[in-house]
C-alpha positions as CSV (number, residue, x, y, z in Angstrom):
1,M,0.3,0.0,-0.1
2,L,3.1,2.7,0.8
3,K,4.2,1.8,-2.5
4,K,0.9,2.6,-4.6
5,A,0.9,5.9,-2.6
6,F,4.6,6.7,-3.3
7,F,3.4,6.1,-7.1
8,F,0.3,8.1,-7.0
9,F,2.2,10.7,-5.7
10,G,5.2,10.8,-7.8
11,L,2.8,10.8,-10.6
12,I,0.7,14.0,-9.1
13,G,4.4,15.4,-8.6
14,F,5.2,14.6,-12.2
15,L,2.4,16.0,-13.8
16,G,2.7,19.1,-11.7
17,L,5.9,19.5,-13.2
18,R,5.1,19.2,-16.9
19,Q,2.0,21.5,-16.3
20,S,3.6,23.7,-18.6
21,Y,4.2,21.4,-21.5
22,G,3.1,21.8,-25.1
23,Q,2.2,25.5,-24.4
24,D,5.3,26.5,-26.4
25,T,4.5,30.0,-28.2
26,T,8.2,30.4,-29.5
27,G,10.4,27.8,-31.6
28,W,11.2,26.4,-35.0
29,T,8.3,27.2,-37.5
30,L,7.4,24.8,-40.2
31,P,9.5,27.2,-43.1
32,Q,12.4,27.8,-41.1
33,C,12.5,23.9,-40.8
34,I,12.3,23.4,-44.2
35,Q,15.0,25.9,-44.8
36,Y,16.9,24.3,-42.4
37,A,16.6,21.0,-44.0
38,L,17.5,22.2,-47.4
39,E,20.3,23.7,-46.4
40,H,22.1,20.8,-44.4
41,N,20.2,17.8,-45.0
42,L,23.0,15.1,-46.4
43,D,20.7,13.8,-49.3
44,I,20.5,17.5,-50.5
45,N,24.2,18.0,-50.2
46,Q,24.8,14.5,-51.9
47,Q,22.6,15.6,-55.0
48,E,24.2,18.9,-55.0
49,L,27.3,17.2,-55.7
50,N,26.2,14.8,-58.2
51,K,24.8,18.1,-60.0
52,R,28.0,19.7,-60.0
53,M,29.6,16.6,-61.4
54,A,27.1,16.4,-64.6
55,K,28.3,20.2,-64.8
56,L,31.7,19.2,-65.1
57,Q,30.9,16.4,-67.9
58,Y,28.9,19.2,-69.6
59,D,31.9,21.6,-69.8
60,Q,34.9,19.3,-70.5
61,N,32.7,17.9,-73.4
62,R,32.0,21.5,-74.8
63,L,35.9,22.0,-74.6
64,S,36.8,18.7,-76.2
65,Q,35.8,20.8,-79.2
66,L,39.1,22.5,-79.0
67,P,41.9,21.6,-80.8
68,S,44.2,19.0,-79.0
69,V,47.7,20.1,-78.1
70,S,50.3,17.8,-76.7
71,L,54.3,18.7,-76.0
72,N,57.1,16.4,-75.3
73,G,60.7,16.4,-75.3
74,N,63.6,13.6,-74.3
75,Y,67.1,13.6,-73.4
76,G,69.0,10.5,-73.7
77,K,72.5,8.8,-74.2
78,S,73.4,6.1,-76.6
79,Y,76.6,3.4,-76.2
80,G,77.9,1.1,-78.9
81,R,76.4,0.9,-82.3
82,S,73.4,2.7,-83.5
83,V,71.9,5.2,-85.8
84,D,72.6,9.0,-85.1
85,P,69.3,10.7,-85.1
86,T,70.2,13.8,-86.8
87,S,72.6,12.0,-89.5
88,N,70.2,8.7,-89.9
89,Q,73.9,6.6,-90.3
90,F,75.3,4.2,-88.2
91,V,77.8,5.4,-85.9
92,D,80.3,3.1,-83.6
93,A,80.8,5.7,-80.6
94,D,78.9,6.8,-77.4
95,Y,76.7,10.5,-77.9
96,S,74.4,12.1,-76.0
97,F,71.0,13.2,-77.8
98,V,68.1,15.6,-77.3
99,S,64.7,15.9,-79.3
100,G,61.6,17.9,-79.0
101,N,58.3,17.5,-80.6
102,G,54.9,19.0,-80.7
103,N,51.3,18.2,-82.4
104,V,47.9,19.8,-83.0
105,D,45.3,17.7,-83.8
106,F,42.0,19.0,-84.4
107,L,38.5,17.5,-85.6
108,L,37.2,19.1,-88.9
109,F,34.0,17.2,-89.4
110,G,32.4,14.2,-87.7
111,W,28.7,14.7,-88.8
112,F,27.8,16.5,-85.5
113,S,28.2,13.7,-83.0
114,K,30.5,16.1,-80.7
115,R,27.6,18.6,-80.8
116,N,25.1,16.0,-80.3
117,S,27.0,14.7,-77.5
118,I,27.2,17.9,-76.0
119,R,23.8,18.5,-76.5
120,Q,23.4,14.6,-74.8
121,D,25.3,16.7,-71.5
122,K,23.5,19.4,-71.5
123,F,20.1,17.7,-71.7
124,S,21.6,14.8,-68.7
125,L,22.7,18.2,-66.6
126,E,19.2,20.1,-66.7
127,A,17.8,16.4,-65.6
128,T,20.2,16.2,-62.8
129,A,18.9,19.7,-61.3
130,A,15.7,18.9,-61.8
131,D,16.0,15.9,-60.1
132,Y,17.7,18.2,-57.5
133,E,14.9,20.1,-57.0
134,K,12.2,17.3,-56.9
135,L,14.6,16.2,-54.0
136,Q,14.0,19.3,-52.4
137,D,10.7,19.4,-53.0
138,D,10.3,15.8,-51.2
139,I,12.8,16.9,-48.5
140,S,10.2,19.6,-47.8
141,L,7.1,17.6,-47.7
142,N,8.9,15.0,-45.5
143,V,9.9,17.6,-43.1
144,A,6.1,18.8,-42.9
145,T,5.2,15.7,-42.3
146,G,8.0,15.1,-39.5
147,F,6.8,18.4,-37.7
148,L,3.0,17.4,-38.1
149,R,3.7,14.1,-36.2
150,I,5.7,16.1,-33.9
151,L,2.6,18.3,-32.9
152,L,0.2,15.2,-33.0
153,A,2.6,13.2,-30.4
154,K,3.0,16.3,-28.8
155,E,-1.1,16.9,-28.8
156,Q,-1.7,13.4,-27.6
157,V,0.7,13.9,-24.5
158,E,-1.4,16.5,-23.7
159,I,-4.6,14.5,-23.7
160,N,-2.9,11.7,-22.4
161,K,-1.5,13.9,-19.4
162,E,-5.3,14.8,-18.5
163,Q,-6.9,11.9,-18.5
164,A,-4.2,10.5,-16.3
165,A,-4.8,13.8,-14.0
166,F,-8.5,13.5,-14.1
167,S,-8.1,9.7,-13.3
168,L,-6.1,10.7,-10.0
169,Q,-8.8,13.4,-9.2
170,Q,-11.1,10.5,-9.5
171,L,-9.2,8.5,-7.4
172,Q,-9.1,11.0,-4.5
173,K,-12.9,11.0,-4.6
174,T,-13.2,7.4,-4.9
175,K,-11.0,7.4,-1.6
176,A,-13.1,9.8,0.2
177,F,-16.3,7.8,-0.9
178,V,-15.0,4.5,0.4
179,D,-13.7,6.4,3.8
180,A,-17.5,7.8,4.0
181,G,-18.9,4.5,3.0
182,R,-20.4,5.4,-0.1
183,T,-18.8,3.1,-2.5
184,S,-16.8,-0.1,-2.1
185,Q,-12.9,-1.0,-2.0
186,Q,-13.5,-2.7,-5.2
187,D,-14.5,0.4,-6.8
188,L,-11.0,2.1,-5.4
189,V,-9.2,-0.7,-6.4
190,Q,-10.6,-0.4,-10.2
191,M,-9.7,3.7,-9.9
192,E,-6.5,2.8,-8.9
193,A,-6.0,0.3,-12.0
194,Q,-7.1,3.1,-14.1
195,V,-4.7,5.4,-13.0
196,A,-1.5,2.4,-13.7
197,S,-3.0,2.3,-16.9
198,D,-3.6,6.1,-17.7
199,S,-0.1,6.7,-16.6
200,A,1.2,3.6,-18.6
201,T,-0.6,5.5,-21.6
202,Y,0.9,8.9,-21.0
203,F,4.8,7.7,-20.7
204,S,4.1,5.7,-23.6
205,S,2.8,8.7,-25.7
206,L,6.0,10.7,-24.5
207,N,8.3,8.3,-25.5
208,D,6.1,8.3,-28.8
209,Y,6.9,12.2,-28.9
210,Q,10.8,12.0,-28.2
211,H,11.1,9.6,-31.0
212,S,9.3,11.6,-33.8
213,V,11.8,14.6,-32.5
214,L,14.7,12.1,-33.2
215,E,12.9,11.3,-36.5
216,L,13.1,15.5,-37.4
217,K,16.2,16.0,-36.3
218,A,18.0,13.5,-38.8
219,L,15.6,15.0,-41.5
220,L,17.0,18.2,-40.6
221,N,20.8,16.7,-40.0
222,L,20.2,18.6,-36.6
223,D,22.4,17.4,-33.9
224,I,20.3,15.1,-31.5
225,A,21.9,16.8,-28.5
226,Q,20.9,20.2,-29.7
227,P,17.0,21.0,-28.3
228,L,14.4,21.1,-30.9
229,I,11.6,23.3,-29.5
230,L,8.5,23.8,-32.4
231,Q,6.2,26.9,-32.3
232,T,2.7,25.3,-32.4
233,P,0.5,27.0,-34.9
234,K,-3.3,27.5,-34.3
235,L,-5.4,25.0,-36.6
236,D,-8.9,25.3,-35.1
237,N,-9.9,26.6,-38.2
238,I,-8.7,24.5,-41.3
239,S,-9.5,26.2,-44.4
240,L,-10.7,23.3,-47.4
241,D,-10.2,26.2,-50.2
242,V,-7.7,23.8,-52.0
243,L,-10.6,21.1,-52.3
244,L,-13.8,23.5,-52.6
245,R,-12.1,25.2,-55.7
246,N,-9.9,22.3,-57.5
247,T,-11.1,19.0,-59.1
248,P,-8.4,16.3,-59.0
249,E,-7.7,16.6,-63.1
250,Q,-7.1,20.6,-62.4
251,I,-4.6,19.9,-59.4
252,Y,-3.2,17.3,-61.7
253,E,-2.5,19.5,-64.8
254,V,-1.0,21.8,-62.3
255,A,1.3,19.6,-61.1
256,K,2.1,17.7,-64.5
257,N,3.6,21.4,-65.5
258,Q,5.6,22.4,-62.7
259,L,6.5,19.3,-60.8
260,Y,10.4,18.3,-61.6
261,V,9.7,14.6,-61.5
262,I,7.7,15.1,-64.6
263,K,10.5,17.9,-66.1
264,S,13.5,15.3,-65.3
265,G,12.3,12.5,-67.8
266,K,10.8,15.0,-70.3
267,L,14.7,16.2,-70.3
268,Q,16.2,12.5,-70.0
269,V,14.5,11.7,-73.3
270,E,15.8,14.4,-75.0
271,A,19.2,13.7,-73.4
272,A,18.5,9.9,-75.1
273,R,17.9,11.1,-78.6
274,S,20.8,13.3,-78.5
275,G,22.9,10.2,-77.4
276,L,21.1,8.3,-80.8
277,A,22.1,11.2,-82.7
278,A,25.9,10.8,-81.4
279,Q,26.1,7.5,-81.7
280,K,25.0,7.4,-85.5
281,G,27.7,10.2,-86.4
282,Q,30.3,7.3,-85.2
283,L,29.1,5.3,-88.6
284,Y,30.2,7.8,-90.9
285,P,34.0,9.4,-92.0
286,Q,35.6,11.5,-89.6
287,L,37.8,14.3,-91.2
288,S,40.9,15.8,-88.9
289,L,43.8,18.6,-89.4
290,G,47.0,17.3,-87.7
291,L,50.2,20.0,-87.3
292,Q,53.6,18.2,-86.1
293,A,57.0,20.3,-85.4
294,G,60.3,19.1,-84.3
295,T,63.8,19.0,-84.0
296,N,66.6,17.1,-82.3
297,F,70.4,17.6,-81.3
298,S,73.2,14.9,-81.3
299,S,76.5,15.1,-79.6
300,T,78.1,13.3,-82.9
301,Q,76.9,15.9,-85.6
302,T,79.8,18.1,-86.5
303,G,80.7,20.9,-88.8
304,I,83.6,22.4,-91.2
305,A,85.4,25.4,-89.5
306,N,88.7,27.4,-90.5
307,R,88.8,26.3,-94.1
308,H,91.7,27.8,-96.4
309,I,93.9,26.5,-99.5
310,A,97.3,25.5,-98.5
311,G,98.8,25.2,-101.7
312,V,98.3,22.8,-105.1
313,A,99.2,19.5,-105.8
314,S,99.3,17.1,-108.8
315,T,96.1,14.8,-109.2
316,G,98.0,12.1,-111.5
317,E,95.9,13.1,-114.0
318,F,96.8,14.7,-117.3
319,V,95.6,17.0,-120.0
320,D,96.4,16.6,-123.6
321,I,96.5,20.1,-125.4
322,A,97.8,20.4,-128.7
323,G,100.0,17.6,-128.5
324,T,101.2,18.4,-125.0
325,Q,100.4,16.9,-122.0
326,Y,99.8,19.2,-118.8
327,A,99.1,17.8,-115.2
328,V,96.2,18.6,-113.8
329,M,96.8,20.1,-110.6
330,A,93.7,20.6,-107.4
331,P,94.2,23.1,-104.5
332,Q,94.9,21.9,-101.1
333,I,92.3,22.2,-98.9
334,S,92.7,22.6,-94.9
335,Y,90.0,22.6,-92.3
336,D,89.1,22.1,-88.8
337,E,86.3,19.8,-88.0
338,V,84.4,21.0,-84.9
339,K,80.8,20.1,-83.0
340,T,78.1,21.5,-84.0
341,P,76.6,23.9,-81.4
342,F,73.3,22.8,-79.7
343,F,70.8,25.6,-80.8
344,D,72.7,25.3,-84.4
345,Q,71.3,21.8,-84.6
346,L,68.2,22.6,-83.3
347,N,67.7,25.2,-86.0
348,N,69.0,22.9,-88.8
349,N,67.0,19.8,-87.6
350,F,63.7,21.8,-87.3
351,R,60.7,20.2,-89.2
352,Q,57.0,21.3,-89.8
353,T,54.1,18.4,-91.2
354,L,51.0,19.1,-92.1
355,V,48.5,16.1,-92.2
356,M,44.9,15.9,-93.0
357,T,43.2,12.6,-92.3
358,L,40.1,11.0,-93.6
359,T,38.9,8.1,-90.9
360,V,36.2,5.9,-92.7
361,P,34.9,2.9,-90.6
362,V,34.7,-0.3,-92.5
363,F,34.2,-3.0,-90.0
364,N,34.6,-3.0,-86.1
365,G,32.6,-5.9,-85.2
366,W,29.2,-4.1,-85.9
367,S,30.0,-2.7,-82.5
368,A,29.2,1.0,-83.9
369,Q,26.0,-0.2,-85.0
370,T,25.2,-2.3,-81.7
371,E,25.9,1.2,-79.6
372,V,23.2,2.7,-82.4
373,K,20.5,0.3,-81.6
374,R,21.4,0.3,-77.8
375,A,20.4,4.3,-78.3
376,K,17.3,3.5,-79.8
377,V,16.3,1.2,-76.9
378,N,17.2,3.7,-74.4
379,I,15.2,6.3,-76.4
380,E,12.1,3.7,-75.9
381,N,13.2,2.7,-72.1
382,K,13.4,6.8,-71.1
383,I,9.8,7.8,-72.6
384,I,8.4,4.5,-71.1
385,E,9.7,5.7,-67.8
386,E,8.2,9.3,-68.6
387,K,4.5,7.8,-69.0
388,K,5.0,5.6,-65.8
389,A,5.7,8.9,-63.8
390,E,3.1,10.7,-65.5
391,V,0.6,7.6,-65.1
392,Q,2.0,7.5,-61.4
393,L,1.5,11.2,-60.4
394,K,-2.1,11.5,-61.9
395,Q,-2.9,8.5,-59.8
396,D,-0.8,10.0,-56.6
397,V,-3.1,13.4,-57.1
398,Y,-6.0,11.6,-57.3
399,G,-5.2,9.3,-54.1
400,A,-4.3,12.9,-52.8
401,Y,-7.4,14.0,-53.2
402,Y,-10.0,11.8,-52.5
403,D,-8.1,11.3,-49.2
404,A,-8.1,14.7,-48.3
405,K,-11.9,14.6,-49.0
406,A,-12.2,11.6,-46.3
407,A,-10.4,13.3,-44.0
408,A,-12.4,16.4,-43.7
409,Q,-15.2,14.2,-43.3
410,K,-13.8,12.3,-41.0
411,Y,-12.5,15.3,-38.7
412,N,-15.9,16.7,-38.8
413,S,-17.3,13.7,-37.5
414,A,-14.6,12.9,-35.0
415,K,-14.7,16.9,-33.5
416,K,-18.5,16.1,-33.1
417,A,-17.8,12.8,-31.0
418,A,-15.2,14.7,-29.1
419,E,-17.5,17.1,-28.3
420,S,-20.4,14.8,-27.3
421,S,-18.2,12.6,-25.4
422,A,-16.8,15.1,-23.1
423,L,-20.6,16.4,-22.5
424,A,-21.3,12.7,-21.6
425,L,-18.1,13.1,-19.2
426,N,-19.5,16.2,-17.5
427,Y,-22.5,14.5,-16.9
428,A,-21.4,11.5,-15.4
429,Q,-18.9,12.9,-13.3
430,Q,-21.9,14.9,-11.9
431,R,-23.9,11.8,-11.4
432,Y,-20.8,9.9,-9.9
433,D,-19.9,12.4,-7.0
434,L,-23.8,12.2,-6.3
435,G,-23.6,8.2,-6.4
436,L,-26.1,7.7,-9.3
437,V,-23.2,6.0,-11.3
438,S,-21.0,3.5,-10.6
439,T,-17.3,3.5,-11.0
440,I,-17.5,1.5,-14.0
441,D,-20.1,3.2,-16.0
442,L,-17.9,6.6,-14.9
443,L,-14.3,4.4,-16.4
444,T,-16.3,3.8,-19.4
445,T,-17.5,7.2,-20.2
446,Q,-14.3,8.6,-19.2
447,N,-12.2,6.3,-21.6
448,N,-14.4,6.9,-24.5
449,A,-14.2,10.8,-23.7
450,F,-10.4,10.6,-24.2
451,K,-10.1,8.4,-26.8
452,S,-13.0,10.2,-28.7
453,E,-10.6,13.3,-27.9
454,S,-7.0,11.7,-29.5
455,D,-9.2,10.4,-32.4
456,A,-10.2,14.2,-33.1
457,A,-5.9,15.6,-33.0
458,S,-5.4,12.3,-35.3
459,A,-7.9,13.5,-37.7
460,K,-7.1,17.2,-37.4
461,Y,-3.3,16.3,-38.1
462,D,-4.5,13.9,-40.7
463,L,-6.3,16.4,-42.5
464,V,-4.2,19.0,-42.1
465,F,-1.1,16.7,-43.7
466,K,-3.4,15.8,-46.7
467,L,-3.9,19.2,-47.6
468,K,-0.9,20.0,-47.6
469,V,0.2,17.5,-49.7
470,L,-2.5,19.3,-52.2
471,D,-0.5,22.6,-51.7
472,Y,2.5,20.5,-52.8
473,Y,1.1,19.5,-55.9
474,L,-0.2,22.9,-56.5
475,G,3.0,24.6,-56.1
476,N,2.0,26.2,-52.7
477,S,4.4,27.0,-50.2
478,L,4.1,24.4,-47.4
479,K,3.4,26.6,-44.1
480,L,1.0,26.6,-41.2
481,K,-1.6,29.1,-40.2
């Protein structure tokens, strides 16, 4: 009995300490949560990287239209018999050599394969950007869902706290009735069981609230240890204008023209078509222009210097002139053999080449034709994906519209039921105080009343969420008034 007393008095104290729970007028609004998620959510950050990668791919493909330029040079030393790179003759000596070359290659005409490839990357980039925007919309809707889930959990905590407090009050009254002999000990035991059950429900709802806060923190990529207090909006007057002013077909037409999931599908189809055109260009000849220049140096190359005539000498040959034999004389030339300077060799050996190349694909194992066929299949696949997205969107819009209508009807019924149950509980409590109603009847009426209040809260937030889904399809901002 002493343990029961400690439990009940402890519960009373705890409920008293939590009296201000759920009455926050300051804190994070829904737009603030959405904005924070768009800046910090990890999925969005990752998709941002994908968009940057697609942009790099597109930029690189555009730059590939420029000529390719390459320079190379080398230095080496040869030992033994080899071909001198400057004279192209065999030498049997050790020597050093230096060479340098430059190349410029430019595609003159390739049946627009490169341009179509660039168009394909451009559409792919735009599709990636649309996927990025779609993910932002999805995250915004998920944040709104998490936000409303917390508000519902918070209200359920308040309802369950109120029920536990009410049961405690009834327990105290029942104790007084037992002491006065107005009721039996059995009624007191039943009331104690009700208090224990209500307190367990309260703590369970408190745990659900804490878990819903953790889920929203994860979606926001907010530090788990950081407190998150939401601003509770007034949702007493829920506007049904979005249902009254629009048909599901009208909502679908708006969503189809503005939702990024549809835009992404159309862009992917265009990218596939450009990819087909690029692959077809590979089937035809390619004309390219090449410029080459180079020079070299070898330590074996020599030249003549200090040349002069040292005298004349007979060659051993004779010429008959008018019957007289005259000896043929030749000058004796003297010179020095010297190494050709480095820069002189580079200048003397400098060469240029202009090459025009026509590449005609003759046979490559049908690989080019296969790539064209794959590109055609890819177009058909992307068209099917686009149609599937439109069908799914239409199904989702119609489903959301009918769900919102049903939620509105459910909320009206639940609200009326909660009002009636609260009134019935008030009457039952008055009759119980007069001894006209048994404890069992009071507990039944009490449970029905709080269950109706809980159902009304769930129906209210379910309706708000479904209306926000329709706002999402219409492109309206997600906020709670």
